C-alpha positions as a printed Julia matrix, in Angstrom:
168×3 Matrix{Float64}:
 116.13   91.38  135.71
 113.16   93.09  134.35
 109.98   93.81  136.18
 106.63   93.78  134.67
 104.61   97.03  135.27
 101.76   97.0   137.38
  98.36   97.08  135.88
  96.78  100.48  135.03
  93.56  100.27  137.19
  90.72  102.22  138.4
  92.64  104.19  141.02
  95.33  105.02  138.53
  92.1   106.47  136.35
  91.03  108.58  139.21
  94.48  110.02  139.87
  95.0   110.65  136.12
  91.35  112.36  136.08
  92.31  114.5   138.97
  95.64  115.57  137.48
  94.21  116.38  134.37
  91.59  118.47  136.14
  94.27  120.34  138.29
  97.6   119.36  137.85
  98.78  121.73  141.1
  96.6   119.4   143.22
  98.63  117.74  146.19
  99.12  114.15  146.38
  97.15  114.5   149.87
  94.2   116.45  148.02
  94.09  113.36  145.49
  94.34  110.69  147.89
  91.22  112.29  149.96
  89.24  112.3   147.04
  90.03  108.77  146.15
  90.28  107.09  149.44
  94.17  106.73  149.26
  96.97  108.19  151.3
  99.38  110.67  149.92
 102.25  108.33  150.06
 100.2   105.75  147.97
  99.13  108.36  145.56
 102.88  109.42  144.88
 103.88  106.07  144.29
 101.48  105.32  141.62
 102.2   108.86  139.82
 105.78  107.81  140.18
 105.14  104.75  138.5
 102.82  106.27  135.8
 105.68  108.65  135.09
 108.12  105.62  134.61
 105.93  103.89  132.5
 105.19  106.88  130.31
 101.6   106.95  131.45
 102.08  110.41  132.51
 104.3   112.33  130.17
 104.44  115.62  132.04
 102.56  118.47  133.58
 101.84  121.71  131.96
 100.0   124.98  132.34
  97.31  125.94  130.41
  97.29  129.41  128.65
  95.14  131.8   126.81
  97.03  132.23  123.36
  95.73  135.83  123.08
  97.67  136.56  126.33
 100.59  135.69  124.64
  99.92  137.68  121.5
  98.8   134.92  119.51
  95.85  136.76  117.94
  95.46  134.72  114.74
  94.73  131.2   114.38
  94.46  128.89  111.43
  94.16  125.42  110.13
  96.28  124.46  107.09
  96.02  121.27  104.87
  99.27  120.28  103.53
  99.59  118.4   100.28
 102.91  116.65   99.19
 104.59  115.56   96.28
 104.71  111.63   96.27
 104.86  109.93   99.65
 106.4   111.89  101.97
 107.24  109.86  105.06
 105.6   111.51  108.29
 108.79  111.46  110.08
 109.89  113.96  107.57
 106.86  115.84  107.89
 107.47  115.87  111.87
 110.91  117.25  111.34
 109.59  120.2   109.18
 106.82  121.38  111.74
 109.17  120.94  114.45
 111.11  124.02  113.13
 107.99  126.31  113.35
 107.06  127.58  116.79
 103.64  128.86  115.35
 102.54  125.43  114.71
 100.61  124.46  117.93
  99.51  120.7   116.41
 100.24  118.67  113.63
  98.96  115.37  112.39
  98.85  113.2   109.33
  95.24  112.53  108.09
  93.13  110.64  105.77
  91.5   112.29  102.88
  92.96  114.36  100.29
  95.46  116.09  102.37
  98.55  114.61  103.77
  98.61  116.56  107.09
  96.79  119.05  108.93
  98.42  121.82  110.88
  97.09  124.1   113.38
  98.93  127.56  113.4
  99.06  130.17  115.78
 100.11  133.62  114.67
 100.2   137.35  115.95
  98.51  138.48  113.36
  97.61  137.81  109.56
 100.96  139.04  108.07
 102.79  136.87  110.53
 100.56  134.05  109.62
 101.38  134.59  105.89
 105.34  134.44  106.79
 104.7   131.14  108.59
 102.96  129.86  105.52
 105.63  130.63  103.16
 108.07  129.28  105.33
 106.21  125.92  105.03
 105.76  126.27  101.51
 109.6   126.55  100.9
 109.88  122.83  101.86
 110.6   121.32   98.34
 108.18  118.12   99.0
 105.29  120.29   99.84
 103.15  120.46   96.69
 100.19  122.99   97.93
  98.63  124.15  100.83
  94.92  125.21  101.91
  94.21  127.46  104.82
  91.24  128.03  106.88
  91.46  131.15  109.28
  89.72  130.56  112.63
  87.12  133.49  113.02
  85.78  132.36  116.37
  85.58  129.39  118.87
  82.29  127.93  118.77
  82.91  126.39  122.17
  84.88  129.15  123.78
  85.49  127.14  126.98
  87.44  124.13  124.98
  91.17  123.63  125.48
  91.79  124.52  121.76
  90.58  128.03  122.59
  92.99  128.14  125.41
  90.45  127.42  128.36
  91.33  125.05  131.01
  89.89  121.56  130.67
  86.53  121.51  131.89
  85.93  119.53  134.96
  84.08  115.96  134.65
  80.54  116.05  135.65
  81.21  113.22  138.27
  83.94  115.24  139.84
  82.05  118.5   139.78
  78.99  116.85  141.71
  81.57  115.41  144.37
  83.17  118.86  145.02
  79.7   120.51  145.89
């Protein structure tokens, strides 16, 4: 017998927002802030995990603390039409690729690469270029983050204005 998934409502949105802001918040803390019991929050979180709304919990780490001091974006141009699933297989083989996506425009994909230094970045780029369907790459080295408190710069996600006001 199949069961219909419960709808995603405003309380679920508040729970997700609280977990994005602080993934270590207890169910009791979240419940207090949104007007539910800890048990009710746990049931909702469990349901959202079962329905793949919440897909996991993670720590935000400053890349430089791990030795990843060099950062670049790489446009990838492929011969013919390389299927996205093939590109996905390739990027999974490179732990230095922090994010990858297919894009519109001239390039077929855009890679976000982190490396220990320029020499390491060059080695990663050469490994990427050995794929037979990759025609060329264009790299853009990151010099500085104009929004240093952004998640891309390794900062924790900023608090939402409503939550920050409620916590004062």
